[in-house]
N, C-alpha and C positions, 0 to 999 in steps of 0.2 A: 504494499499500499504506500502511495506517495506521502512523504512527510510534507507538511505545510510550513514553509519558512517565510515569515513576513519579509517582503522586499525582494524575494527571489525573482529574477527575470523570468518572464513567461508564466508566472503563477496564474494570471488571469486566463491563460489559454487552457488550463486544466478543465476537464469536463465538470461542470457544477454538479454537486451531489444533492440529493433530497433527503431530508430527515424530518421527523415529526414526533410529537408526543401523543400517545393514544390512551384513552381511559373513559370511564363513565361514572360520574360527570367529568367534564374536561374544561368547561368554560373558565373556571377559576385559576387554571394553571399559569404559573409565571415562567414555565420552561421556555416558551418561545422568545420572551424578552432576554433571558439569560443566554440562550444559545445564539440568537441573532447577534447579540453584542460580542460574543466570543468569535464568531466566524467573520464578523466585520473587522475585529481587531487583527485577525489572522490574514485578512485579505483574500479569503477563499472564494467568495461568491456563492457559497452554499446557502440553501434555503431550509428553513425549519418551520413547520406548521403544527397545528393541533387538529385532532379529529376525535369525535365521539365514536368509540367502538366498544360494544358489549363483549362479554366473554364468549357468548355464542357466536358472534360475528367475527371473532378474531381469526380463526383459521382461514376463512375465505378471504378476508381483507388482506391478510399477509400474503396469501397465494396470488392475489391480484396485483401486487406491487411490481412495477417494471424494473428494468436493469439500472435505471438511474438512482435507485434507492440505496442509500448506504447504511441506514440504521434507524432504530426506533427507541424512544424512551417510553417506558410503560408505567402507568400508575394504576390505582385500584379500578376495577377488580382483575387486572390482567397479569399480575405478577406470577401467579401459579400456572396459568396456561402458557405463559411465555417460558417458564422454567421447563415445562413438559415439551415445548416445541424445540428448545435449543438442542443442537447436536453436540455442542461442547459447552461447558460451564466453568466459570472461574471458582476459586476456593470459597469465596463468600457466598456465591449462589449455591454451591453444593451444600454448604453448612446450613443455610437458612431455608433452602427449598423455594427461594423467590428470585426472580429475574426482573430487574427494572430497566435493563438496557440490552438491546439486541443489535449485534453487528452483523449485517447481512453480507452476502457475497457468495462466490462459488463454493467456499468451504463452510458456509454458515447455515443457519444462524448460530452465532456464538453468544452465549448468555453471560451477563455480568450482574452483580448486585453492588451498586455504588452507594446504597443507603448506609451500609456499615461504615465505609470510609468517610462519608459525609458527616455522620454523627461524631466520629472520632476527631475529625479535623475541626468541626465547629466547637467542640468542648476544649480542645487544646488551644484554639485561637482565643477562646474566652478565659483562658488562664487555669484550666483544669487538666494538666497533662497526665495525671495518674490518680486512681482511686483503688482502695482495697475492697470496697463493698458498694453496692448500689441498690436502688429500688426501681422497678419498672411498673408503671401503672398501665394495665391493659394486657390483653392476651392475643391481639390480632397479628396480622402478618408483620407489621413494623416492629412489634415487640421482639420477634426473633432477631431482627437486625440489631435492635437496641441491646439485646443480650450479648451478641457477638461483639458489639462495640465496647460494652462494659468489660468484657473479657480482655479485649486488646488494650484497654486502659489499665489493666492489672487487677480487676475485681476477681476475688476468689469466692465471694458469696453474693448472691443476688436474691432479693425478695420480690416476688410478683404480687402486686396488689390488684385484685380483680373482683368483680361482682360474683363471679363463679370461680372460686379457687381451683375446682377440679378441671377447668379449662386450661390450666397451666401445665398439663401433662407433657405436651409437645415441647414446651420450653424446658421442662426438667430433663427431658431426654437429650436435648441439644446441650444443655449445661453439663450433663454427664459426659458427653463426647469431648467437651472442652476442658473438663476438670474444674468446673464451677459448681459449687453447691447451691442449688436453686430451691427456695422454699416458697410456698404460696400462702397468702392470707386474704381474708375478706377486705375489700377496699374500705369498709367502714369500721375495721377493727380499732380497738382503743389502745393497743399495745404495740404499735409499729416501732421497730428498733431504729435508733438513730443511724442515718447514712449520710455520706458526704455528697451523694448525687442521686437525683430522681430524674428518670426519663419517662415522660408521659406520652403514651401512644394512642390515647383516646381520640375519636373523631371530634372535630371542632364543635359539632352540635350535640355532643354527648351531654345528657342531663346528669348533674352531680350536685348533691346537696352541699351548700356552702360550708356547713359544719364538718362534712367529711373532708372537703378540700382543706380546711383549716387544720384538721387533724394530721393530714399528710404533710402539710407545710411545716408543722411544728417540729417534725423529726426528719425532714426531707433534704436538708442541705441545698445545694444548687439545683435549680430546675431547668431542664431542657424539655420544652413542650414541642413536639414535632409539628403541631398546627401552626400555620402562618397566616391564614386568610381571616381568621376571626380572633385575633389577639387583642387584649388578653382573654384567655379562656377563664372558666371558673377557677381552675387550678392556678393559672397565672395570677389572677387577681388575689387569691389567698396568699400566694408567695409574696407579692408586692406589698400587701397589707402587713405582712409579718416582717417586712424589711429585709427579705432574703433575696439573693441573686436569682433572677428568672429571665429566660430568654425564649423567644418564639422559635419556630422551625426554619426561619429564613436562612440562618447560618448553615444549617444542615442542607437545605435546598441548594444553596449556593455552591457548597463544596462537593455535594454529590453530582451536581451538574458539571463542575470542572472535571471530575473524574470521567464523566460521560464524554466530554469533549476530548479527553485524552484517548479514550477508547475509539471514538470515531476518527480521530486524526492519526493516531499511532498504533491502534489495535491493542493497547495495553494501558490499563488504568494506573500503572506504576511509572509510566514513562511521561515526564513532563513535556508539554508542548513548548515550542520556541517562544521566548519572551513571555513566559507564563505569568509573571507578576503583573504585567500590563494587561494581559487577557483577563486575569482575575479581577483586577481593578475595574475594568470596563463592565464585566459581568455584575459586580457589586453595584456599580453606579446605575445600571439598568433597572435595579429593583429597589434600591434605597435612596438613590439620588446622590448628590455631592455632599 
């Protein structure tokens, strides 16, 4: 795959590639702004759109893509079907069972999970490079990525706070593979242990009693809430009232998108693109301004 080097003679002569984010719903997605800023900074001429695609529609929609398509970003509810579709998967996708990035081509689709790296990078950027224990609120698909991210930050024990603690069985199994001791508790329990980090993976419209949120905040350390469109959430508001550090999912979104750009440009989320500091700054400006 050709590497994009800003300022390289003849770059504009390369065949423009098409990319998009798919999901249902999709109107709220900020991915088009992020990726458009990245490819403009790289001088690629690539296009990046959004499209509403349901899980049932995904196989036929993927099959209908023409040769100009380079890749896709996937949001809910497509991460599981994208995982099943991928012919090869990176380590994070294998561990979580979720794919949010598909690299297309003659040897693809190749599946990646950049959510894990996005969480890790956002927390490190926010001044939390390492933790020994953490709490995850929720048991959905993103919770598995949050668990792997907590492990990569050094967590040896993770508490899952859920409305249905029995739904944490999958997370406990992943924790066992990683060497992380996972326990589950009711979200409204009165005896949550103190942790330095809470990662909330509930949907933005999730209903949560403010008193439950306050109980989680009291022992929750720093909060990373993966929601970014309806900030602050009930949890975020509880953290802020308690005077504790809390951040939305914008940082996670930004950094997982940068990893996707690496995949689409270099085929590898670990390989930085040329002039990456500038590319990241332009992406950040696209969603938060100057």
